[in-house]
N, C-alpha and C positions, 0 to 999 in steps of 0.2 A: 373229131377235135382238136382244137389250136392246141399252141403250147402250153395253154399261158393256162391248161384248164386239166392239160395232160397232167397225173402226177411223181410221170419218173422221167421231168424234163433234164430232172441231173445229169452235169457231163465230168463237170468240177468238182468241187469241195459244197460236198450235203449239211446245209446249215437249219435244215428246219430235221427239228427232232424228232419228229412223228414220219418220216420220211425216209429216216437210220431204218436201218434194217440189223442187228446179229451181230456181234464180236463184242460177249458178254466174258468168253476166256480173256482177250485181250484187254479191257478196260480191268479186268479183277485183275492182268497180270500189272498193266501199269497201278493201280490205284494201293495195289501194298508193299508197294515201295516208296508209294510219298508221302504213308502216313506215318515215316519216319523221314519224309521230307529225302529223301533217296532219286541217283537221277536216273531219268532212263531213255534212251534212244530206240526209238520205234524205226527200224532197216526192214525199205520191203520192195521189189521192182515196182517200177511207172504207172501212174493209173491205179494199184490194187486198192488203194482204197485210205491211203496215210495220210493225207490231210482232214479225209475225212472226221476218222478218223481223231486225230489231236484237238479238232474243233468239237467236236461232240463230249473230249475227251474235260475240254475248261467249263466248258458247259454244268460238269457233271457235277464237275472238284468240289463247291460250294455243301452240294448236297450230301456231295459223299464221304467228303472230308470235313464236314463239318463248317458251322458260320465263320470262321477263322478265315475261311483259307482264302489268301486274298490270288486268283487264277486269270491270266493274263493268254491270248491266243494271240501271235503273230507271224501275218504268212515275209518273213526276210526276203519273197520275189520283189515284194512293196518299195519303188523309192525312199518312198519314205524312212527305211529301215535301212541307206548304204550307207550311210556316214556315222559315222559313232555319236552326232550329237543327238539325228534320229533314233536310230536304235535305243540308249539309255534315259534317254527321256517317254518314250511308248513305253521303255520295261517297266519303269520309277512312277509314269503315270499309272498302268494297271494295275498294280500291286499298293502302290501306297494312298494313288488318286492328286500327288501332289503334280504340282508344273513347276521342271527342274530349269532353269535357262544355265547356258553351260557357251554360250556361242561366247567367244571371244579366251577361253581358255584350253587347256596345255589339255595334252594326255588325261595323263599322269593327274591333274586337275580335274575334271574330269567323270575319270574311272574310280576319284577317290569318294567325291560330292556322292557318284553313284552307289558305291559299299555303303557311307552312311547311311540312303534313306534306304536304303537295303534293312541295315542295323538296327536303324531306327522303329520301321515298325515289325519285326521281328519280335523285337523286344520289350512289344505292347504286347504280344502271344499268337501276332500272325503267323501266317504259313504263307507265305509267296509261293505262290510255280507261276518259271515260264518255260509258256508254250510253245515251241521253236520251229516253225514249216517251213521243209525245204531253207535245212538247215548247211545243205551247198552255197548258199549265195554269203555264206560267210565269208571262203574259199575262195571267190570271185572276185571278193572288194577285201583280199586282203593286208592290201598296205595301208591301207582305212584304217584296217580295225589292226591289226598285228596281234605280235605273240602278247600285249601286257591286254587288249581285254581277254582272248582264254585264259590266262593267269590269273586275274582276277575274280573271276566269274568259277577260276577251280576255287579260287580260295574259300569264301562267300558257300560253296556247295561243300567243299570240308567242313568246312567250318557251319553246314547244321542251319546256314542265315535262307536259302531259296535250291527249288530246285528244278530243275532244265529239265524238259521235256522235247526231246526231238524228233522229229522226219526225217527220212536221210531214201539215197536209193544205194548207195553206199558203207559202211560203218568207218561212225568218229577218227577213229583213227587211222585210214587209209582216205578221208578227204585231206583232215588237217597234214600228217606226212606227204602229201605225195602233192598239194599245193605249198609246203614249204614251210609251213609251222614248228616249232618247236617245243608248246607243248605240249605235256602230255594229261588238257584237261580230258582227254575221255575215259580218262582210266581212270574216274569217281560214275562213271557209267554202267549201271548194270544194260547187257542190249537184251530186246524184246525185237519178237522178227515175225514180219504181220505177210502173211502170204494169203488164200483164196480163200472163200468161205469154208466152213465147216459144211458136210453134209447139212446137218441141222440147218443150217443158218443158210444153206440155199433153197432149202424148200420151205423155211419161212419165205422170205425173200418169194416164192411161187405161188404163198396162198396170201399174201398178203398182194401180191399182183395182182388179182383173180377179185378180193374182196375191192384195193383203190382205183384196179382197170375196168370194174364191174365184168371181167373175161366169161368164161367157160372152162368146167373141169376139165376137160381135156387139153386144155391150152396148158395149164401147169407144164404136163408132158411138151410141148414145145419150148417153153423159156428153159426149162434145165436142160434140152436136149444142145440147144444156141448156147444159154449161158453158161452151162457148169455151174461150174463155183467160181468165175470169176465176177465180181461186185459190179464193176463199167457194164460187161457185156451183157450181164442180166439185165442189167438198166435199160442200154442201150435197146435189146430185146422186146422187154417191154417198153419200150414207146413209144416201138412199131407195130404192134398187136393191140397197140388203145386203141393209135392211127388207123389201124386196116379196119379191127372194128367201127368204130365208128362211122368210116367213109360206106361200111353198110355188104362189106364184100370183101374179103379174106382169097389173095393166092398165095399159100404157104412157102410153093416153089421163092418167087419172084420176090419175098418179106421177110427170106432168107439170102437173101440174095443183097439184099438192100442190108441189115442187119450188117452182116458181112462185110462189106463197104463200108461201112460206116468207124466198126471198131475197128480196121485196119489201117482208115485212117490216123483215127486216134492215136492208134498204138505206136506206130511212127515218131522217129526224135528222140 
């Protein structure tokens, strides 16, 4: 089975809703707060599925929050979002549909225009929500953004104009304080810890794998033994198992070795 046919090829953000399994309680924690435009910080170790959760939450937001919801997902690792112009324009376009020109303006002028755009769409009854993945990137570009950006966002969030949902490996207060920010932007957030799958979600993934990968019932035990409750490990195990089954010959000892080697390489750094 080629990678294009193998349903378990995901190694990064899962953008296909059909391939996303579980996390119902995590969605509930996020959307309970978003109903009142409260901000949420999703914190979890690397490779635990934060990006996939945020991406899928952005897709579900209009259905769960109503048609007035204006949701935008941004990967802050993208170079497009490493300048104040690029970041503000992307959020404005996502929540208002407007294209704004900020080039040549001072930073305070850009932030004022951003605030005006958000308040304008909010006054029309919309619910702007910005899902900001890999929030550590803000700290990596502190000199470009500065405390003024975080204070502007804090003001909007406090005033119920926009909700921010962030994903990071470390809590927001640690990220901002250790990077030299003085803004208390983090104190408008409720923190949601993201860990491994629940037993129920892990089993749901395994059962999905049996159906989607046309595996045999005993393969469920192998998947859960190798992948445990870790989303990425289960995904990698299912991919290798599907490949082996398609080849028509599975040596489970060799297969386990290949799975563990790939997982070890992906968990580095």
